[in-house]
All heavy atoms as an XYZ file, in Angstrom:
566
protein
N      18.427     21.760     -6.357
C      17.579     20.688     -5.882
C      17.150     19.854     -6.922
O      16.748     20.263     -8.073
C      16.385     21.318     -5.088
C      15.496     20.267     -4.400
S      14.158     20.990     -3.486
C      15.018     21.632     -2.105
N      17.144     18.523     -6.885
C      16.823     17.632     -7.941
C      15.291     17.468     -7.892
O      14.746     16.886     -6.947
C      17.467     16.307     -7.617
C      17.260     15.221     -8.764
O      16.883     15.687     -9.822
O      17.593     14.146     -8.521
N      14.618     17.795     -9.063
C      13.210     17.771     -9.215
C      12.665     16.348     -9.090
O      11.605     16.100     -8.519
C      12.698     18.409    -10.531
C      12.852     19.833    -10.564
O      12.939     20.460     -9.385
O      12.842     20.418    -11.619
N      13.418     15.326     -9.581
C      12.908     13.958     -9.515
C      12.840     13.421     -8.037
O      12.021     12.675     -7.700
C      13.700     13.017    -10.330
C      13.520     13.198    -11.817
C      14.247     12.225    -12.668
O      15.240     11.542    -12.177
N      13.875     12.007    -13.908
N      13.704     13.955     -7.180
C      13.775     13.519     -5.806
C      12.623     14.180     -5.081
O      12.182     13.633     -4.020
C      15.004     13.797     -5.199
C      16.207     12.915     -5.830
C      17.490     13.169     -5.192
N      17.480     12.786     -3.833
C      18.293     13.139     -2.912
N      19.357     13.970     -3.325
N      18.259     12.720     -1.738
N      12.138     15.335     -5.467
C      11.033     16.023     -4.831
C       9.705     15.908     -5.480
O       8.770     16.454     -4.949
C      11.475     17.514     -4.612
O      11.522     18.121     -5.855
C      12.719     17.640     -3.792
N       9.702     15.291     -6.565
C       8.413     15.182     -7.321
C       7.421     14.286     -6.631
O       7.767     13.252     -5.998
C       8.710     14.504     -8.739
C       7.584     14.476     -9.679
C       7.940     14.139    -11.067
O       9.084     13.560    -11.258
O       7.122     14.190    -11.950
N       6.122     14.608     -6.598
C       5.115     13.887     -5.921
C       5.009     12.555     -6.609
O       5.081     12.375     -7.769
C       3.753     14.616     -6.133
C       2.583     13.832     -5.496
C       1.246     14.481     -5.544
C       0.068     13.658     -5.130
N       0.283     12.945     -3.921
N       4.781     11.468     -5.746
C       4.530     10.206     -6.263
C       3.067      9.795     -5.907
O       2.726      9.900     -4.758
C       5.513      9.194     -5.575
C       6.944      9.423     -5.899
C       7.788      8.345     -5.197
C       7.173      9.163     -7.426
N       2.303      9.503     -6.870
C       0.864      9.082     -6.731
C       0.763      7.575     -6.540
O       1.410      6.761     -7.119
C       0.152      9.429     -7.990
C       0.049     10.891     -8.342
C       0.992     11.676     -8.930
C      -1.091     11.778     -8.021
N       0.505     12.945     -9.074
C      -0.775     13.015     -8.543
C      -2.280     11.557     -7.442
C      -1.604     14.095     -8.410
C      -3.177     12.593     -7.354
C      -2.761     13.963     -7.844
N      -0.221      7.259     -5.696
C      -0.506      5.840     -5.551
C      -1.567      5.469     -6.500
O      -2.234      6.414     -7.122
C      -0.970      5.490     -4.067
O      -2.235      6.184     -3.875
C      -0.062      5.895     -3.043
N      -1.809      4.175     -6.741
C      -2.856      3.682     -7.578
C      -4.220      4.216     -7.087
O      -5.034      4.680     -7.817
C      -2.805      2.172     -7.743
C      -4.062      1.631     -8.451
C      -1.568      1.740     -8.492
N      -4.430      4.136     -5.754
C      -5.596      4.540     -5.182
C      -5.816      6.057     -5.324
O      -7.034      6.384     -5.568
C      -5.572      4.156     -3.664
C      -5.653      2.673     -3.362
C      -4.324      2.047     -3.473
O      -3.254      2.693     -3.733
O      -4.228      0.751     -3.455
N      -4.842      6.879     -5.240
C      -5.047      8.290     -5.439
C      -5.459      8.623     -6.821
O      -6.280      9.501     -7.077
C      -3.773      9.004     -5.040
C      -3.401      9.048     -3.574
C      -1.976      9.595     -3.296
O      -1.089      9.458     -4.158
O      -1.753     10.200     -2.230
N      -4.760      8.003     -7.766
C      -5.130      8.238     -9.230
C      -6.574      7.827     -9.503
O      -7.301      8.530    -10.124
C      -4.112      7.550    -10.090
C      -2.728      8.232     -9.984
C      -4.573      7.508    -11.571
C      -1.595      7.508    -10.680
N      -6.881      6.640     -9.015
C      -8.214      6.078     -9.239
C      -9.323      7.088     -8.603
O     -10.335      7.429     -9.253
C      -8.418      4.720     -8.560
N      -8.965      7.602     -7.354
C      -9.950      8.534     -6.735
C      -9.998      9.837     -7.530
O     -11.153     10.414     -7.862
C      -9.440      8.807     -5.394
O     -10.287      9.812     -4.785
N      -8.797     10.330     -7.948
C      -8.826     11.585     -8.659
C      -9.546     11.532    -10.046
O     -10.140     12.440    -10.465
C      -7.286     11.936     -8.924
C      -7.027     13.204     -9.772
C      -6.983     14.384     -9.001
N      -6.825     15.582     -9.761
C      -5.656     16.236     -9.965
N      -4.599     15.853     -9.331
N      -5.600     17.285    -10.635
N      -9.457     10.365    -10.654
C     -10.112     10.211    -12.017
C     -11.451      9.504    -11.964
O     -12.129      9.338    -12.950
C      -9.119      9.460    -12.904
C      -7.785     10.028    -13.178
C      -6.910      9.191    -14.112
C      -7.861     11.488    -13.788
N     -11.867      9.116    -10.793
C     -13.197      8.526    -10.597
C     -13.278      7.187    -11.405
O     -14.205      6.995    -12.155
C     -14.282      9.483    -10.950
C     -15.675      8.928    -10.386
O     -15.685      8.243     -9.426
O     -16.707      9.285    -11.040
N     -12.278      6.337    -11.275
C     -12.193      5.073    -11.923
C     -11.876      4.050    -10.888
O     -11.347      4.366     -9.795
C     -11.241      5.022    -13.103
C     -11.625      5.996    -14.192
C      -9.771      5.269    -12.657
N     -12.054      2.762    -11.191
C     -11.620      1.691    -10.218
C     -10.109      1.548    -10.222
O      -9.430      1.667    -11.297
C     -12.328      0.436    -10.703
C     -12.378     -0.600     -9.588
N     -11.322     -1.480     -9.294
C     -13.365     -0.887     -8.732
C     -11.696     -2.159     -8.263
N     -12.903     -1.879     -7.877
N      -9.593      1.096     -9.166
C      -8.137      0.846     -9.028
C      -7.701     -0.211    -10.043
O      -6.533     -0.179    -10.484
C      -7.732      0.398     -7.570
C      -8.424     -0.753     -7.066
C      -7.874      1.600     -6.639
C      -7.925     -1.240     -5.730
N      -8.501     -1.115    -10.420
C      -8.210     -2.140    -11.308
C      -7.917     -1.507    -12.770
O      -6.999     -1.901    -13.413
C      -9.256     -3.244    -11.496
C      -8.966     -4.144    -12.607
C      -9.377     -3.995    -10.128
N      -8.666     -0.481    -13.069
C      -8.531      0.285    -14.222
C      -7.125      0.930    -14.399
O      -6.502      0.803    -15.359
C      -9.585      1.278    -14.510
O     -10.850      0.722    -14.477
C      -9.451      2.170    -15.739
N      -6.775      1.540    -13.199
C      -5.418      2.166    -13.150
C      -4.327      1.078    -13.293
O      -3.365      1.385    -14.048
C      -5.218      2.988    -11.842
C      -3.849      3.578    -11.690
C      -6.348      4.058    -11.728
N      -4.468      0.001    -12.551
C      -3.508     -1.066    -12.738
C      -3.354     -1.582    -14.144
O      -2.313     -1.978    -14.640
C      -3.838     -2.214    -11.788
C      -3.470     -1.805    -10.344
C      -3.567     -2.962     -9.383
N      -3.377     -2.527     -8.038
C      -4.254     -2.641     -7.036
N      -5.383     -3.234     -7.338
N      -4.003     -2.190     -5.838
N      -4.495     -1.672    -14.897
C      -4.524     -2.099    -16.302
C      -3.856     -1.141    -17.138
O      -3.031     -1.503    -18.031
C      -5.971     -2.114    -16.697
C      -6.169     -2.891    -18.113
C      -7.600     -3.060    -18.503
N      -8.391     -3.782    -17.448
C      -9.531     -3.284    -16.931
N     -10.036     -2.074    -17.315
N     -10.116     -4.010    -16.032
N      -3.924      0.162    -16.893
C      -3.218      1.154    -17.692
C      -1.713      1.034    -17.407
O      -0.895      1.147    -18.389
C      -3.658      2.599    -17.213
C      -5.037      2.984    -17.647
C      -5.761      2.502    -18.700
C      -5.799      3.997    -17.026
N      -7.003      3.162    -18.759
C      -7.126      4.111    -17.731
C      -5.641      4.784    -15.956
C      -8.073      4.911    -17.373
C      -6.684      5.748    -15.551
C      -7.860      5.762    -16.336
N      -1.370      0.737    -16.212
C       0.100      0.531    -15.892
C       0.658     -0.672    -16.639
O       1.625     -0.635    -17.241
C       0.322      0.514    -14.392
C       0.060      1.874    -13.670
C       1.699     -0.029    -14.083
C      -0.110      1.791    -12.222
N      -0.092     -1.759    -16.481
C       0.390     -3.062    -17.077
C       0.468     -2.935    -18.586
O       1.391     -3.501    -19.214
C      -0.512     -4.218    -16.700
C      -0.297     -4.769    -15.330
C      -0.964     -6.018    -15.135
N      -2.409     -6.050    -15.521
C      -3.414     -5.815    -14.701
N      -3.175     -5.471    -13.418
N      -4.674     -5.826    -15.102
N      -0.380     -2.196    -19.210
C      -0.458     -1.956    -20.649
C       0.641     -1.017    -21.170
O       0.871     -0.854    -22.426
C      -1.812     -1.546    -21.145
O      -2.072     -0.221    -20.836
N       1.205     -0.213    -20.277
C       2.185      0.781    -20.617
C       1.591      2.106    -20.897
O       2.363      3.030    -21.203
N       0.350      2.271    -20.777
C      -0.313      3.612    -21.044
C       0.090      4.635    -19.928
O       0.209      5.824    -20.105
C      -1.773      3.539    -21.075
C      -2.262      2.815    -22.375
C      -3.824      2.792    -22.476
N      -4.306      4.109    -22.454
C      -5.628      4.348    -22.139
N      -6.415      3.427    -21.822
N      -6.070      5.624    -22.125
N       0.259      4.140    -18.733
C       0.642      4.921    -17.555
C       1.984      4.361    -17.006
O       2.005      3.194    -16.715
C      -0.493      4.872    -16.544
C      -0.216      5.669    -15.247
C      -0.087      7.209    -15.546
C      -1.421      5.424    -14.276
N       2.954      5.277    -16.967
C       4.306      4.737    -16.488
C       4.268      4.829    -15.004
O       3.866      5.783    -14.364
C       5.391      5.705    -17.126
C       6.803      5.323    -16.502
C       5.437      5.763    -18.635
N       4.789      3.668    -14.432
C       4.821      3.585    -12.946
C       6.016      2.829    -12.548
O       6.612      2.006    -13.358
C       3.568      2.923    -12.450
N       6.445      3.000    -11.296
C       7.459      2.259    -10.692
C       6.865      1.229     -9.685
O       5.977      1.515     -8.881
C       8.429      3.176     -9.919
C       9.058      4.231    -10.756
S       9.983      5.477     -9.709
C       8.508      6.496     -9.120
N       7.352     -0.046     -9.783
C       6.891     -1.063     -8.882
C       7.768     -1.132     -7.653
O       8.973     -1.309     -7.824
C       6.772     -2.413     -9.620
N       7.158     -1.010     -6.484
C       7.907     -1.166     -5.280
C       7.765     -2.472     -4.602
O       8.449     -2.803     -3.637
C       7.570     -0.024     -4.363
C       8.177      1.263     -4.730
C       7.464      2.173     -5.553
C       9.467      1.640     -4.289
C       8.036      3.373     -5.887
C      10.075      2.883     -4.668
C       9.290      3.702     -5.546
N       6.778     -3.342     -5.123
C       6.544     -4.656     -4.623
C       5.919     -4.653     -3.223
O       5.699     -3.603     -2.649
N       5.595     -5.736     -2.825
C       4.796     -5.980     -1.559
C       3.592     -5.081     -1.364
O       2.877     -4.911     -2.371
N       3.319     -4.663     -0.252
C       2.149     -3.778      0.050
C       2.257     -2.451     -0.422
O       1.369     -1.704     -0.588
C       1.838     -3.797      1.481
C       1.367     -5.013      2.193
C       1.091     -5.006      3.636
C       0.574     -6.203      4.114
N       0.082     -6.162      5.522
N       3.482     -2.019     -0.820
C       3.754     -0.631     -1.297
C       3.165     -0.546     -2.665
O       2.593      0.527     -3.092
C       5.198     -0.371     -1.295
O       5.714     -0.512     -0.012
C       5.480      1.059     -1.830
N       3.325     -1.449     -3.516
C       2.738     -1.463     -4.847
C       3.362     -0.456     -5.820
O       4.613     -0.199     -5.699
N       2.569      0.078     -6.742
C       3.098      1.002     -7.691
C       3.106      2.489     -7.125
O       2.226      2.828     -6.363
C       2.217      0.948     -8.945
C       2.341     -0.283     -9.728
C       1.116     -1.202     -9.708
C       3.340     -0.662    -10.543
C       1.240     -2.359    -10.345
C       3.394     -1.804    -11.258
C       2.334     -2.719    -11.203
O       2.451     -3.874    -11.910
N       3.963      3.304     -7.745
C       3.939      4.690     -7.668
C       4.138      5.370     -8.947
O       4.924      4.794     -9.816
C       5.080      5.201     -6.635
C       4.895      4.749     -5.173
C       3.699      5.398     -4.558
N       3.551      5.109     -3.117
C       2.949      3.997     -2.675
N       2.421      3.110     -3.424
N       2.902      3.772     -1.378
N       3.445      6.371     -9.175
C       3.473      7.143    -10.480
C       3.985      8.543    -10.217
O       3.393      9.301     -9.415
C       2.062      7.185    -11.091
C       2.100      8.001    -12.477
C       1.496      5.772    -11.353
N       5.114      8.897    -10.954
C       5.638     10.227    -10.773
C       4.557     11.234    -11.285
O       3.846     10.940    -12.276
C       6.910     10.431    -11.604
C       8.009      9.691    -10.988
C       9.335      9.987    -11.681
N       9.135      9.940    -13.124
C      10.088     10.064    -14.016
N      11.276     10.195    -13.671
N       9.739     10.019    -15.250
N       4.516     12.482    -10.762
C       3.557     13.447    -11.117
C       3.702     13.756    -12.587
O       2.752     13.922    -13.308
C       3.682     14.707    -10.257
C       2.597     15.669    -10.550
O       1.404     15.331    -10.369
O       2.920     16.762    -10.961
N       4.988     13.857    -13.012
C       5.183     14.208    -14.504
C       4.640     13.065    -15.390
O       4.091     13.458    -16.464
C       6.691     14.452    -14.756
O       7.417     13.312    -14.447
N       4.801     11.898    -15.111
C       4.185     10.704    -15.798
C       2.650     10.840    -15.817
O       1.967     10.517    -16.763
C       4.679      9.430    -15.302
C       6.148      9.195    -15.610
O       6.647      9.742    -16.590
O       6.808      8.497    -14.754
N       2.069     11.136    -14.625
C       0.644     11.285    -14.508
C       0.109     12.405    -15.414
O      -0.875     12.272    -16.117
C       0.253     11.435    -13.049
C      -1.200     11.526    -12.716
C      -2.150     10.712    -13.466
C      -1.735     12.337    -11.746
C      -3.521     10.776    -13.226
C      -3.051     12.363    -11.528
C      -3.919     11.616    -12.189
N       0.864     13.514    -15.359
C       0.407     14.686    -16.186
C       0.546     14.352    -17.667
O      -0.310     14.726    -18.442
C       1.255     15.912    -15.908
C       1.053     16.437    -14.365
C      -0.410     16.599    -14.026
O      -1.190     17.232    -14.812
N      -0.739     16.275    -12.795
N       1.582     13.593    -18.101
C       1.770     13.200    -19.484
C       0.555     12.266    -19.884
O       0.046     12.390    -20.957
C       3.131     12.566    -19.606
N       0.222     11.357    -18.975
C      -0.894     10.476    -19.228
C      -2.188     11.247    -19.461
O      -2.925     10.985    -20.357
C      -1.043      9.468    -18.112
C      -2.370      8.619    -18.126
C      -2.360      7.546    -19.051
C      -3.409      8.912    -17.424
C      -3.555      6.806    -19.061
C      -4.499      8.181    -17.482
C      -4.639      7.069    -18.266
N      -2.463     12.173    -18.553
C      -3.669     12.988    -18.653
C      -3.678     13.687    -19.993
O      -4.745     13.809    -20.644
C      -3.741     13.957    -17.516
C      -4.022     13.346    -16.119
C      -4.004     14.463    -15.018
C      -5.296     12.585    -16.110
N      -2.562     14.377    -20.398
C      -2.505     15.112    -21.636
C      -2.733     14.227    -22.810
O      -3.418     14.610    -23.765
C      -1.150     15.838    -21.761
C      -1.019     17.075    -20.703
C       0.349     17.627    -20.703
O       1.148     17.372    -21.729
O       0.674     18.253    -19.792
N      -2.174     13.081    -22.793
C      -2.274     12.073    -24.060
C      -3.697     11.479    -23.950
O      -4.179     11.043    -25.046
C      -1.332     11.000    -23.916
O      -1.491     10.073    -22.833
N      -4.441     11.469    -22.895
C      -5.755     10.749    -22.778
C      -6.921     11.756    -22.959
O      -7.887     11.406    -23.499
C      -5.863     10.100    -21.414
O      -4.777      9.196    -21.246
C      -7.135      9.334    -21.270
N      -6.788     12.954    -22.525
C      -7.879     13.946    -22.548
C      -8.106     14.483    -23.991
O      -7.340     15.203    -24.442
C      -7.619     15.017    -21.519
C      -7.473     14.576    -20.080
S      -8.876     13.675    -19.436
C     -10.107     14.894    -19.398
N      -9.244     14.036    -24.502
C      -9.759     14.541    -25.644
C     -11.131     15.051    -25.594
O     -11.725     15.679    -26.521
C      -9.638     13.489    -26.881
O     -10.436     12.375    -26.495
C      -8.229     13.086    -27.109
N     -11.735     14.903    -24.410
C     -13.134     15.297    -24.153
C     -13.456     15.056    -22.755
O     -12.656     14.456    -21.980
N     -14.538     15.483    -22.323
C     -14.972     15.439    -20.895
C     -15.099     13.955    -20.474
O     -14.801     13.594    -19.365
C     -16.317     16.132    -20.658
C     -16.291     17.625    -20.758
O     -15.096     18.147    -20.696
O     -17.299     18.336    -20.916
N     -15.574     13.008    -21.327
C     -15.683     11.714    -20.954
C     -14.611     10.771    -21.504
O     -14.724      9.490    -21.565
C     -17.059     11.151    -21.424
C     -18.221     11.919    -20.750
O     -18.104     12.201    -19.483
O     -19.175     12.164    -21.363
N     -13.529     11.311    -21.920
C     -12.447     10.526    -22.542
C     -11.988      9.371    -21.696
O     -11.724      8.346    -22.142
C     -11.298     11.440    -22.995
N     -11.732      9.592    -20.434
C     -11.158      8.620    -19.581
C     -12.123      7.501    -19.333
O     -11.824      6.329    -19.336
C     -10.861      9.236    -18.206
C      -9.427      9.969    -18.138
C      -9.227     10.584    -16.804
C      -8.309      8.982    -18.468
N     -13.417      7.728    -19.074
C     -14.413      6.760    -18.891
C     -14.564      5.852    -20.144
O     -14.679      4.673    -20.039
C     -15.645      7.304    -18.380
C     -15.514      7.909    -17.015
C     -16.809      8.117    -16.354
C     -16.400      8.796    -14.985
N     -17.284      8.680    -14.031
N     -14.522      6.505    -21.401
C     -14.574      5.760    -22.562
C     -13.442      4.899    -22.801
O     -13.464      3.730    -23.200
C     -14.733      6.796    -23.725
O     -15.881      7.581    -23.582
C     -14.883      6.061    -25.036
N     -12.145      5.428    -22.467
C     -10.911      4.714    -22.629
C     -10.814      3.557    -21.659
O     -10.135      2.576    -21.908
C      -9.742      5.725    -22.456
N     -11.357      3.698    -20.437
C     -11.213      2.665    -19.497
C     -12.086      1.510    -19.871
O     -11.791      0.328    -19.692
C     -11.827      3.204    -18.177
């Protein structure tokens, strides 16, 4: 089974909710290249592979308030 085909895809809204940040912050991370995402266009918007989300978390987390400070 191909892991990339079964890997969870996160929406901008799900990531924002999970990290307790605004969706604009998540979109800013995507536009800046800090968070890798795929653009599907239209109302679908961006999707972030779980492995990319985990890599982002690992590179960002240096303390309890690291995300809020980085945002």
